N, C-alpha and C positions, 0 to 999 in steps of 0.2 A: 583300361576299359573293362567294365563288368560284362560277364557273359549274358546271353539272352536266356539261356536255360541252365538248369542245375540238376545234378543227380540226387536222388533221395530214396529212402526205403519207407513205403507206405503200407498200412494195414490191408491185408488181402480180404476180399469179400468171402464170408462164410468159411474161413479157414484160419486156424491159429498160427499165422505166419505173416511175414513181410514180403512184399514184392518190390524189386528194383524198378524205379520209374524215373522219367525225365519230366521235369516241370518247368514252366516259365519262371524266370527269376521274379520274386515278389517286388512290388514297388511300394516303398514306405509313404504313408500319408499321415497328416496330423502330427501326433507325438511319437510316431513309429520310427524305429531305426532298423536298417538292414544290416545284418552281421554276417561275416564269413565265419562259418563254424570251425573252430579249432579243435574242439573235443566236446563230447556229449556223454554223460553218464547214462548207464542203463539201470533204471529203477524197477523195483518190483511192481510199481503202479503201471509202468509200461507193459509189463507182462500181463497184469490184470486186464488191460485194455485190449491187447492182442488176443488173449485167450477168451475174451468175451465175458469175463467175470464182472466187469463193469459194463453197464449198458452203453452201446455206441452213441456218441453224440454227433459224429460226422463220418460219412462213408469215405474210406480211403485216406484217413488222416495220417499225417506223418508224426509218429510219436517222438518222445524225447523232451525232457524238461529239466535237465541238468546241463544247460548249454553254456559253453564258454566260447566267445567269439570276439572278433574285432569289428567295430563299426565301419562300414564302407559307404553308407548313404544315410541321409536323414530326411524325415518329413519336414515341412515348413515350420512346424511348431516344436520340433525336437532340438533342444538347446543344452540338455544336461550333460551329454557325452560328446567328446570331440571325435572327428573322423580319425580312425586308427586306434582309438582307445579300446582296451580289452574290458569286456563287461560280462556279467553272468545273467542268464535268463532263467527264472525259477518256474515252478508249477503254477503259482498264482499269476495269471497274465493280465487280468483286469477285474475291477469291481464296479458296481453301479454308482457308488458314492452317495446314494440317497435313501437306501432302505434303513430300517431301524438299527441293524447291526453295524452298517457303515457309519451311521451317525454316532453310535456308541464307541467308535474306534475298535470295533471287532470285525474288521473287514474279512477276516478268515471265514466268517459265517455269512457272508453276503448272500442275499437271496437270488441274485442274478450274476454269479461269477463266470469268468471265462478262464479256462485252464490251458496252459501250454501243452501241446502234444495230445490234446483231447478235444478241445473246442476249436483251437487254431493250430496250424502246423507247427511242429517242434523241431528239434535239433538233429534228428536222424537224416541229415541232409548236408549238402555243401554250404547252403545259405539258409537263413531264416530271418523273420522279422518279429519285432516285439514292441510293445508300448514302453518307451524308455522310463516312464514313471514307475514301472514295476520291476526294473532291472537294478543290478547292483554293481558298483565298482568292486574289483577283486584285489585281495592282498598280493603284492608282488612276490612274496616269499614262496608262493606255490606255483608250480608250472601248470600248463593247461590241463593235462590229463589228471593230475593229482588234486587240482582245485575243483574239478567237475563234480565229484560226489558230494561236495559240501553244499551244493545248490538244492539238494532235496534230502538225501540221507542225513547230511549234517544239519540242515535247517529244521527238518521235522523232528529229528532226534533232539535237537536243542530245545525246541518248544515243548516236547514231551518231558525232557529233563527239568525244565523250569516249572512245568505244571506239577511235577512230583516234588517240588521244593528246592530245585537247583542243587547247590552244594550243601544244603542243610542236612538231609538224611545221611547218616554215617555209612550204613550198609545198603548198597544199591544193587538190585538184581536186574540183569539184562537178558530177556528171553528172545532167542534168535540172534545169533552172533554174525550178522551180515554187514552190509555197507553202513547202516546207521549206527549199529551197536559198536562197531570197531572205531568209529569217530567219537561217540559219546563216552566210551570207555576211557579214552585218553583225556577227554575234558574232565571227567569225574576224578580220575586219578590225579590229574594236575591240581585239582581243587581239594585234595586230601581225602577223597571218599574211598571206601573199601568196596570194590566191585566184585560181584558174583555173576559169572557168565553161565548161561544155560543154552545147550545146543541140542541137536537131534541125538537120539540114542546111538551110541557107538561112534560119534564123530570126534575121535581122538585128535585129529588134525585141527579141527575148529577150536577145541578146548585148549590145545597147546598154543594156537594163535592168540586166543584171549589172554592166556597167561603171559605171552611175550609182550603184550601191550599193557601189562600192569595189573591184570585181574588177580585178586587174592585167592580166588577159588574158581574152578570151572568144572561143570559136570553136565549130565543130561537133564532135560526138562522134567523128567519123571522123578528126579531126586530132590530131597530137601537140602538146603544149604546148612553148613555147620551150625549157624545161629540164625534166628529170624531176621528177615530183611526189614529195613525201615521204609523202603519204597521199591517198586519194581516197574520197569518199562517193558512192554510186550511189543516186539517188532515183527515176529513171525505171524503170518495171517491164520493162526490156528486157534479157534475158539476154545478148545480144551485147555489152553494155557491160562485162561482167566481163573478158573477155580484152582489150578495148580499154583499160580502166582499169589492168589489170596491166601492159600494154605501156608505159603512160605513167608508171609508178611505178618509182622507183629500187629497188635492192637494199635489203632490210631495211624496205621501206615496207609500208603497210597499206591494204587496200581493204575498205571496209565496204558491204555491201548493206543498204539501209535500208528496203526495202518489205516489206509482208506478203505480196505476190504478185509473181512475176516470171515472164516467159516462159522457156522452156528455155534453159539456158546451153549454147552450142555447145562441142564438143570443142576444146581448145587445147593447144599444145605445152607440155611441162613447163618449158621454158626461161623461160616467162612467170611461173611461180610460183617457180622456183628462185632462189637468192640470198637465202633467208630472207624472202621476201615473205610477208605474212599476208593470208588472205582470210577474212572472217567476216561474219556476218549480225546484224541487230538484231531482237529479238522484243519487241514491246510496250514497256512502261515500268514503272518502280516508283514508288511514292509518294515515295521519296527523290529520284528524278530530278526529279519535279515540284517538290519543295521547293527543290532546288538551282537549278533553272532559273528559277523565279519570283523567287528572291532575286537572281539575276544580271540578269534583264531589268528588275527594279525600279531597277537602277543605270544601265542603258543607255537611250539614247533610240532604240529601234528604230523603224523606219518600216515597219510592215506595210502592204503595198499590197493593197487589197481592192476587189472588184467586188461591189456589194450587189444582191441579188435579193429580191423579195417571196417569202413562203412558197409562194404559189400558183404561182410561177415556178420551183419546184425542178427541174423537168425541163429547163428552159432552162439552169439553172446546171450541172446534170450534163453537158449537151451541150457547154457551153463548156469544162468541165474535160476531157471526153473528147477534144475537138478541139484542146486546147492553146491555147485562145483567151483565157486569163486570165493576165495578168501579175501574179503574186502569188497571191492566194487569192480564191475565191468565198465569199460569206457570205450566208446567208438571214436576213432580219429579219422576224419574224411581224408 
């Protein structure tokens, strides 16, 4: 029998912290499924929401959009996943289906999107619910804690990687070696690319971590790589990295900004962009991205590095992400 109430961690009013709370168990309707949360990754976007760097969409929202759980109840129209099946709930929770972008199969740019852990309650809880049409079946080869970061860090990193040319660029730069970069580094190395990792100044441990995952070179973001990059992905939310990445990239190369939030980009000389360099951003994900990504990672033996925290220690997990003290990804396990 399911409980009437659940424990959760919700965004506190006027404070960059989470408060423990007790909420009624959600009741699934329509295409919704109720899942018992097995693990939930802690993403930098959760930090932006808690810290107020992204404008609030809902007071007291429960964050978390890298949710791994088992289906325990279904709405009357939910038929895709069986009771007891393990599924993943990502950032994109729902789209309108009728705006110009949805019609063009660009649902990541939907004009009326709904996001997990931002518009609707997410996975920093014992239970959560989701529209099953936007959820994913997960590869069996990864356990709950280690598959959780793939639901955003992996998915958004994968979309950024594909926008930069996928496996085509030979020398790929990764700026900010956190949860997303440590996944995409392994994907790129498995596809024969030469990865160059850029970390904070003096982060020898982060650079050693990157090399342990196959990076050919690792240094600080203020350095130039030994040879010009063919493409670069920026995961750190630091606008000053844009001109730095352009300066490190050859003519005709591509720089992709992969975060939902970034500090102001400083003015830079046109010569850094000239030579048909391309600068673009990534916005959210599509369900097609997720299907392609999870087919790929089912074939690969990715090593997601996680630091596990109890649900009640969610504030400590956020502090560790905020301070850059996690090699890989932080994951909450209720």
